[in-house]
N, C-alpha and C positions, 0 to 999 in steps of 0.2 A: 216513448220509452214504456210508460205504464201500459199502454195498449199492446206493445210486444211482450212484456212480462205476462200480462193477463192472458194473452193468446198461448203463451208458452205454458203457463199453468194449466190451461184448458186442455192442450194437447197431451201433457203428461198425465193429467187426470183421466182422459179419454184412453190413454195406452194403459195405464193401471187397470182401468176397470175391464178393458179388453183382455189383458193378461189374466185377471181373476176369473173372468167368465170363461175364458178357454181352458184354464186349470180346472174349473169346476165341471166343465163339459167333458174333459178327459176323464176326470175322477169318476164321474157318473158312468160313462161308457165302460170303464174298466171295471167297476164294480157290478155293472149289469150283465157284461158279457164275459168277463175273466179272459179278455183278449191278452195274448202273449203269456197266458197263465198268471195274470195279475190276481191277488187276493189280499185281504186284510190279514195282517198278522195276528196269532193268538197266542204269543208268547210275551213274557215280560223277565226283566232282570230279577234276580233272587240273591240276597247277600251271602246265603247259605251254600246253594248248589250252583251258582252262577246265573241260572235262568230256569223259569217253570212255565207252564201253561195257565192261561189267565182262567180262573173259575167262571163257568158260564159263557166262555166265548164260543162263537160259531167258527167251524174251520171248513175250508176247501182246500184239498188236495188232490193233485193230478200229476203224479209221477209213477213210473213203473207200469201201473195198470193201464187198461185202454179206456178207462172212463173217470170222471172226478168222483172223489170220496168226500161226503159231506157229514156234518154232525155238530155235536156240540159238546165242549169240554164240561164235566160234571162241576157241582158247586165246590168240590174239594180240589180241583185243578188237575184232574187226570181224564184220560180219554177212556172212558168207562161210563156205564150207566149210573144213575144216581145210588148211592149207598148211604145208610144211616150209620153213623159212628158206633152206636150200640148194636151189638151182634143180636140177629133175632133169636129168640128162644129155641132151643134144641137144634139150630142150624150149624152148620160147619163152615167155617170161613177160611179162605185161602188168600193169601196175598201175594202177588207176582211181581218181583222185581227184575229189571233189565234195561236195555236201551231201546233202539228203534225197532228191533225185531218183535219186542214186547208191546210198545206203543202200538205199533202195526197200523200206522196211517194209511198202507197201501191197499187195504182191504176193507170192506164194511165192517162196522164194529160187530154185527152179529154173526160174521164169519171168520173173525179172528180165532186163533186157537184157544184162548181164554173163554170166549163165549161158547165155542163148540165143546170144550172140556166140561164147562158148567152145564151145559145141556146134557151130555152123556151122563154126568154124575147124578143129575136131578132125577133120573129114572132109577137110579140105584138106592137113593137115600130119601125116605120118606120125610125126613125133618129139613130137607133142603141144603144145597151147598151153594156159596157163593164164591166165585173165582174173580178176584179183583185185581185190575191193572193198575199197577203202579209204575209202569215203564215210562221212560223218558228218552227221547232221541238224543244220542251221543252219550248217555250216563255211562260212567264206568264204576268199579267197585267203590272207588272214593265216594262219589255222589250216592251210590246205592246204600252204602252204609250209613250215611247222614239221613237219606230218606227213611231208611228202616228206623232209625233211632226217633226222629222227629215227625214222620207221617204215619208209617205202618203200623207201629205198636199201639196207637192210640185207637186202632179199630179192633183190637183184641183178636187178632187172627189165632186159628188153631193150628196153621201151618204156613210157613213163609217159603216161597219158592225163588230162588236166584238162577237167573239165566246167565251163564257165563259165556261171552264171545272172546275166543282166544285172541284173535287179531287185535281189535280195538282196546279191549280191556287190558292187554299187555303193554300196548303202545302208549295208550292215554293216561296211564296211572302215574307217569313220571313227567317232572317238567322238562328233563333232558330230551325226552322222545316225543311228547305229545305235540301234535299240530297246532292245537288250541291251547294256550296257557292261561285264558281268562277263566280260571276255575279253581277250585280248592284242590290242595295236594296233601296227602299223607307222606310221612316218613316214618321209618322205624329205627328206633333208637338201639344202642348196643345192647340193652336188655330185652329187645323186641317189643318194647312199648310203642304205641302208635302216637305221632304228634301231627296235629293238623295245622297246615299253613293256609289261613284264609286271606291272605295279603291281597289277593286279586280285588277285592272290594274297596280297597283304598287307593286304587289306581285311576288316573285320569281316564284310561281306557274303559273302565267299568262305568264311570259317570257318564261318559260319551255314549254307552251302550244303552243307559236309562233314556237318554234324550232322543237317540235313534228309534228305540223300541216304541217310545210314545208316537212318533211320527207313523211308524209302520203299522200300529194298530188302528190309526185313523185315517190313513191314506193308502188306497191300493197303489197309486202312482209311486209313492216312497218306498212301499213294500216291495214294488216291482223292482225297482233299481237295487235295493239291497239284495233281494233274491238272486239277480243277475251276478252280483258279485260274489255271493255265496256259491252260486253253481260253478263259476270259474274257479274258485279255491277247491271244490269237492272234485272237479275234473282234475286239477293238479294231483290231488290225493289218489285218485284212481289211476292216474298214470304211475305213481309211484308204487301203488300196489301191484300193478301189471309187472313193473320193473322186478319187485321183490319175488314175485312168482316165477319170473323167467330166471332168476339167479338163486332162489332159494335164501332170500335175505329177509331181515327183519324177524317177526315171531316166527317164520317158518323155520329158521335155524333150530329152535328148540326141538324140533322133530327129528334133527340129525345128530350125527356124533360130534358136531363142532358148533355148539350153541352160542351165541352172541353174548358176550358177558353183559352189556346194557340190558338186553331183553330178558336174560336169565334173572338178574336181579329184580327187574320189573314184575317178573312171574312170582318170584319169592314174596315180594310185597302183596302181589294179588292173593296169594295163599294165606298170608296174615290177615288181610282184611276179611277173607272169607272165614276165616276162624274166628274173628271178632263177631261176625254177624251169626254165626252158629251159637257162639256163646251168650250173646244177648236173648237169642231167642229161647235158649235154654234156661235163662234166669227168669223169663217170663212165661215158662212152661208151655211154649208152642214149639211144633215141629220144625225141621229145617230140612229143605230139599234142594240140592245142588244138582243143577242141570248143565252140562258142558254141550254147548252149540257144536254144531258140525263144521270143520274146516271145508275149505273149497275143493278137498281131495275126495269127498264121499264118492264121486264117480270113478270106477276103476281106471279109465284112461288119463284122469287127472294124477291119481297116484303113480300110475306108470310113468308119465311125463316127468313128476318130481323124482322118482328114483332113477329115471336116465340122467338127471343132473347130479343126484348125489345118492349112490347105492343105500347110504345108511337111513334115508328118509323113512319115518314110521308115521303113515298117516293116522294111526290110532293112538299116537304119543298122548294127547291130551284126554281122549277118552280114558285111557288106562291111568294115567297119572293123577288126574282129578278124581278118579274112582279110589285110587289108593289113599288120597288126602280126605276123601269122605269117610273112609273106613277109620282112619286114624283119630277123626273127629267126632267119629260115632253118629254121623248123620245119613240121611238117605240120599240116593244118587240116581240120575238118569244120565246115560252118555247118548247123544244122537248121532254121533258119528256111524255108529254101527246100524242104528235104526234107519237112517237116511240111505246108507249103502244097501242094505237089505231091501228097502221099498224099491229103490232104484233098480236093482238087479231082478226084482219081480214084476215090476210094472214098465220098467223103462221110461217113466215120466221125469221131466225135469222139475225140481221142488223149489225153484227159486226163480225170480227175475234177478234183481240184486238181494232183496229182501225176499222172504218166503212168499211164493204164490199161493193160490187156493188149495192146490194139492199139499203144498209143504205145510200150511196151517192145519190141514186135516191129519197129516201125519204125527205132528207135534201134539196136537189135542188128544190123539188117540194114545200115544206114548203117556202123556200127562195123566189123562184120565184114568188109564190102567193102573199107573202107580198110586195115584191119590185114591182110588177106589179101594186099595188095600190099606193104605196108611190110615185113612180116616175112620175105618170101622173101629 
């Protein structure tokens, strides 16, 4: 009996060793080759904004573009070159808030609209201009307000730029319509006061997220498995977006004479949050520039297709309406809908993959640098 037990223990031990060796071999292969798109995660949970990027972490990103994008998150936790908290003497500093379009993992850092705008402005201002990236994938005006308060203002910017994405910013600002609810939410009281609900950080799902995040930062295999699940979820979201475009549902109803009540309420909350950002910037003595990103209708055939579904569709609705909001708030404004349409009509080039392609970043850089060149003087 002892001999049998001893033999069983040896077999189990050998199997365990073989399993560990196999796992290590797979892990090394995935890290070395990025097979199946495997990569280590560079994100971590955050009790304020749900998650953020790990300071100093390396990233490898291969989506939309035809080659991988690599680099390193700066020591402050943003996809940007290293910046000092103290503003350089006589320099002008611009802080840019937004979602994945601002984070811009799809192109090399030096080819993002932020770097291109900084380069263009550098030739105009002898004292130097810094265009700082505070974009985070999936961020909405809720997280952006929190980032402004807790991250951006510490860098003493002369100008804060907010990139507003009509689709996701409107959908994700409310727990009732957001696909992902493991995040903070603001609500507006009867007197218009903003109330923050940070309850997500007390949930079991958030605690589990911390455990999973630790695994994905240290194991390419674990990260690959989690990424596969994320991509399936994103495919479902993409299908829903296609259905909205085919029926003019969701946020697109706001561009028609029959706006959806829930999305109209979400949009009103977004405006309130934008107003709060503008107020905070005013109190700190820095300028505020609101940028309305283009809808998918900047190509004339897209607008025509939408109008064939609902003749009241107005592809310029957000451009005009947020321009009116900027005027009421007394802040500066860029509407990219018209900018993208004009460029497409002139050159006939697509400006997106899903996110902006290289041409799209160039168009945004020109618009931003042109506006800032006037505002910073």
